[in-house]
Residue, then its C-alpha position, 0 to 999 in steps of 0.5 A: m642571579p637571585n639566590f636560592s630561598g627555599a622558604v619562599q613562597i611565590a605565585p607563578r605566572n603558569l606552573w605549566s610553561s617554559s620561559t626564557t627569562q627568570e621570573a623567580p629565585l631558583g628554588a622558590r616553592f610554591e603550593a597548589e592542588g595539594r602538591t608542592f614545586r620548586y622553580c628551577r633552570a633546565g640544563a643543556t638538555a630539555l626536561v620531559a614531562g613525568n621524568v625524574i630530575q636530579a641536580p647538576a652533576q657534581i664536579t669532583t675537581h672543584q672540590q677540596l680547593t686550596p684558597a688564598a689566605a683570607a682575613a675574617g671579614a673578607t667579602q672574597i674567596v680566591a681559590a684554584l680550581g682543578a682540571t675543570a673550567a667554571t662558567a661565568n656564575q655557574y656558582a652564583g646562588g650556590w655555596a662555598i663549604i669549608d671542609t678542612t680547618p681553619g674554618e672548617g663547617y662554614m658555608y658561604p653564599i656565592s653571589g657570583h663570579a667571572a668565568v675561569l680556565s681549568s686549573g686557574n683562580i676563581t674569585l668568589n664574591i660571598d653573599r654575607a654582610s659579615g663576610i667570612e666568619v674565620a680566618l683561611t689559610t692555604s691549609s684550609r679546603v673550599s668545595l663549590q656546591a651549586n644551587p641544586y636547582n640551577g641547570v637540572i637534568q634527567s635522573p640517568v640510568t644506573t648511577l646518580t650524578g646529583a641530589v634528586v630534586g623533583v619531577a618534570v611536570y612540564p617540558i621545560a626547554i633548554n636552559g629554560y625556567g620553570w616548576i618541578q614538582t617534589h612533594g604530593p601526587a604526581a604523574v611519573l614514569i614507571a620501570g617494572t611493575p612495582g605494587v600499589g603502596l611500595a616505595v619507588v627509587v631512582p635510579a632506575t632501569a630507564a632514564g628519568a623513570v622510577v623502580i620499585d625499591g630494592a631493585a637497584t644499589a645506591t638508590k633515593v626513594v622518591g615516593s610510594m605507588m598509588v596505583t600497581g605499576v605498568d612498566g613504560k607508563i606514566q603513572a601516579v606516585l605519591l612524592t616524598i622528595n621534600 
């Protein structure tokens, strides 16, 4: 699986399509019509046009894992998973973050790994020529972060379970590939009646929708209203996700 590359400009075959085959790096960026788009793979539910989209839900049992000792220059990190299995290449294109010394603060790109049962040992192939910069010990801790554009889902009601990554512009099929919008004028599902010019956030009172800032707690601002909002309608929002 190609690694995430947010700075790459990819000329898409069609922004308004869903494909069963990957045609660009996940997270690749494209600009058209004064709008910015990112390439993604949908998760286990098809994406709905106009819905706010988030990264795959975090897996807390894949955080702060205990690694095996590894010398500086090693090209693999072996760590014991918690009570959740990992599918093959679930973290390909993502990162292994060392969050406890020795090695604290380093972030290593993952090129791939095999499927692993819950509480099993995962062997992460590191996609860096120099390998591990600082030797790891069993006192180190490793947290796994998936590529945020791999397996994206609809923004849920009440509580986000991952970072907000964009708005669907086309109904991308389950496990399909396509483009979502991250910046500029966008068609977005509205909850409530936010006033023109006001900031809107997720989560909202409806899955995939935005709501006026201040109407919920632990929110993420995704943009501002370009018109006066109408509850349950798809309307113009000036996105500022990235």
